[in-house]
Every structure is written in C-alpha cells, then in structure tokens.
N, C-alpha and C positions, 0 to 999 in steps of 0.2 A: 504493500500500500504506500502511495506517495506521501512524503512529508512536505509540508509547506512552511515557508516563512511568511507570517502574517504581518501586514503593515496597514495602519489606518491613519487618516487625517480628517479634518473638517471639510477639506476640499481637495483641489488638485495640487496643493503644495507638497503633499506627501509623495507625489510622483517624482519629485527631485531626489527623495531618499530611495525610491524604487529604481530610478535610473542609475544611481551610484551603486546600488545593490547588484543590478544586472551587469554593470561594468566590471565590478570586482569579483562577482560570484555568479557568472553566467549560467552555471550548471544547476543553480538552485531553483526549486519550484516556489513561486511567489503568488500570494493572494492579497490583493489590495482593496481596501474599502474607503471610498470618499463619502463622507456624510454631508454632501453639499445641500441637502434639504434643510439642514440646521445651521449652515455656514452664514456669517462668521461666528466662531466660538468666542472670540475675544470680547464681544460686547454682551455676552450672556451672563446669567448669574452663576455662582459656583455650583449651586444645586443642579441647575440645568446641565452644566458641563459634566458633572459626575454621572448624571443619568444618561446623557449621550454617550459618554465614554464606556460605561458599562454595557450599553446596548451594542456598541461597535465591537467590543471584545467578545461578547457572547455570540455575535454573528460569526466572527472569524473562528471561534472555538469549534464550530461545526465542522471545520476542516481538520485534517490530521496535522496539527501544528507541531513544529519542532522549536519554534521561537515566535515571539510577538514583538514587533517594533512599534512603539508609540511615536509616530512621525508627526506629533502635534505638541508643541511646547505648552499650550494652554491645558490640554488634557493631562500631560505629564505633571505639570506643576500643581494641578488641582485634584487629580484623581488616580495617581499611580497606585496608591495603596488599595484602591477598589479593584483595580485590574489584578493585582497580585493575589488578592483574596479569592478571585474567581477563575484564574487561569493557572493551570498547573504545568506550564512550560516556562523556560527563561524569558523574562520580560526586559526589553532594552528601551531606554529612553534616549532622547537626543540632547538633553541638557548637560549632563555631567561630562560626556566626551567633549562637548563644545567648550565647557569651562576649562578643562585640562589643556585643550589646544590653545585657547586664548592666553592662559598663563604662560605657556611655553613660547608664545609668539611676542608678547609685549616686552618692550625694553624699559619703558618709563613707568610701568605699572598703572597706567591710566587706560581703562577699557570702557568702550561705549557699548550700549546694548539697544538694538531695535527689537521691539517685542509688542505683543498685544497688551491691552490694558490689564487683563486678568493675570497674565504672566508676570508683568511688572509688579503688580500688587501682591502676588504670591511670595515675592522675595526669594524665590528658589535660586536664582542666579546669585543674588547677594550672599545668601547663606553658604552656598557651595564655594564661591570665591574666597570668602572669609575662612572657610574650613581649610582650604589648601594654601592660602597666602594672605595673611592679615594686612599686608602692606599694599594690597591692590585697592585701587579706588574705582568703583563702578559708577558710570553715569548712564542712567536708563531713560529711554524715551518711548512713550506710548505712541504707536503708529497706526491709528485706526483707518487711515485712508489707503494703506498699502494693499491689504488683501482684496478689497473690492476692485481696485485697479488691476491687480494681477489676474483675478478671476475673469476679468473682461479682456485679457490678452494684451494689456498695455505695458509690456516690459521689453519692447525693442530698444536697442541702443539709442535710436533717434526719437523716442517718444518724449515730447516736451512736457506733457502733463506729469508723467512719472519723474522726469528729471527735476522738475520744479518741486515736486512733493518730497523727493529725497533731499534736496537742498534745504527745505523747510525743517525736516527732522534732524538733519546732520549738522546744521549750522551751530546749535548750542553745544554739541559734542566737540566739534573742532575748536571752539573757543576754550574748551577745557584741555586742549592739547592731547587728546587721546591718540594713541598710535595703533590701536587694535579695535576693530568693530565686530561684535558678535551679531550675526543675523539670527535672532532668537525666535524665528518662526520658519517652518520649512517652506512656506510660500516664498520667503524672501531670497532663497537661493538663486532664483532667476534674476535677481538684481545685482548679483556679484560683479558681473562684467561692467554694468553701468557705473557702479560705485567705484570700481577699480580704475575705470577709464577717466573718471572725474578726479579721483584722489589716489594716484598710484602709490603714495607714501603709506597708505593705510594697510595694515594686516587685516584681511577679511576672513572671518571664521564663520563657516556655514554650519549651523546645527544639524542640517539635514544630511550632511556628508560624514561628519566625524564619527557617528555611531557605527558606520559600516566596518571600519577597521576593528572595532571591538567585537562585533558579531563574527567577523571572519576569523578572528584569532581564537574565539571560544567555542564555536560550534563544530561538530563533526560534519564535514561538507559532503554533499551529494556527489557520488562518483559515477552517476549515469551520464550518458552522452547527450541525452535530450532533457529538456525541462519544460514545465508548463507554467504559463503566466495567466492569471485570471484577475480581471478588474471589475469591481462592483461599485455602483453609486446608488445613493438613496433617492436621487432625483435625476432621471435621465433626460437631458435636453440637448439640443443641437449646439448651442453656444458652448456649453461645458465640454462636450466632446471635441469641438473645434479647437478650443484653447488647450485642452489636454494633449492633443496631437502636436502642439508646438513644443511639448516637453518630451513625449514618447510618441513618435509618429505612427507607429503601427497599432496603437491601442484600440481595443474594442471592449466596450462596457457591457456588463450585464446588470439588470436591475436588482437591487437589494431591497426586499420588502421588510423593513424594520419598523 
C-alpha cells in the first residue's frame, strides 16, 4: 500500500512547499489539500483556525500517511498541538526550520518577519528566536494585503501593485537595518524573487522551503521508480486552478468535501 506525505495550507501557498518537496524528493507520493473555501486564515479567529486545521488533518488522515507537513504558518502557530493529538505520524511545521535558517543567515542579529496577523500575534517566531539566541531582535509586520494579491496571481516581477505593497510593508523593517527577512507564510515564497530583485542585500528565508530539508533527513524515503501526486481543494474554481498552475503547471485538482 502506498504511503503519502500529506501537506495542507489555507490556499495555494502550500504549493510552494509541495514544489520544493517534489524537487528534493521526486520519488515520494504526495497528497495536498488547499482549504481555499476558508482562505485567508490570517484574518480568522483562533477558534476558527483550530477547527479548520483539525478538519484538514482528519481529511488527509484518510490517506496512508507517513508524515504530515503543516504548510501554513497560521495553522502551525495556533493549532499544532491539535494536529499532534489526532495524527499518529510525524508532524512537521514550517516555522522552526525557518527560525534556524534565519539565525544562521543574519550577521547583525536584526531579523524582519512578514506574516499574517494571527501568526504575529501568536508570538511563535518571537519565542523560538529567543529560545535559540536571546540577542536576536525580531521586527514583525502584519501583511494582510499579500495573500489576496497572491491568490489573484499578482506576483510577477513587473506587477506594480505587488511591488508597491511590498515596499509599504518592508519600509519600516529596512529603517531598523534588518539584514534577514523571514517570509512567514508559505504564500509569500512566490515573492522571493521580487524582494531579492529590489533589495539584493537582504537574506531571504522562505518558511515554505526550509522544512523540506528536515523531512528529507528524517524520513525513510520511497525507493519506487514512480510516484503519485494528488491535489485537493475545498472550493474548486477556475481562477484558483489558473493561479495554481503558475506554481505547478501540471496540477489537476480534485474536490474535497469537508
């Protein structure tokens, strides 16, 4: 019986984690769930997030999972405990690997964070950074405009609206002289090239990518020559599929009735 690595997110941002998973571990069977019916998570209450997260986990539990990746900073920072209580396979989050990478990257110990409102309020990044290095200063910015823009496909290098929005959020962090920026939402990975093009001096740490190194090092990998990829969404619509194909071009979604 095939074993799958499960991945979920509130929307298409988790596809950036899946894309990196496929790049590093192409032989693995993957099942992905996008809960875009309830997206964006960052503006919801903590209780709502916990309910959505539990439902996503139980849906993926129906598959023969070998591991589950929470490709959603908001879910991880508010409901990881709930997942671990209900899922009996290794659970991987995107936050701690990003924190470790940021600490290794910074030279002046001033780190910026782009994240959703709930992720910032959870203080998960603050607490982990303090755990590993008390001399680090974290400057966090809530970025409510980014996910809706990304979900509408506005992340091309020449997109002026996205460029202006990034400038709005990044300006106060640059005034603090940060040298490292954590993209604390898996959606934001698609902005890496835009930010790097505008500010090549910044170390960009994508939370969606760092976790894959950890998964690869800890799991017993599939040794079969072929692999299966299945993609589910809680709200199947043409725009969502079109923008998803900008990240993984051969994606085909199935409807998840949750």
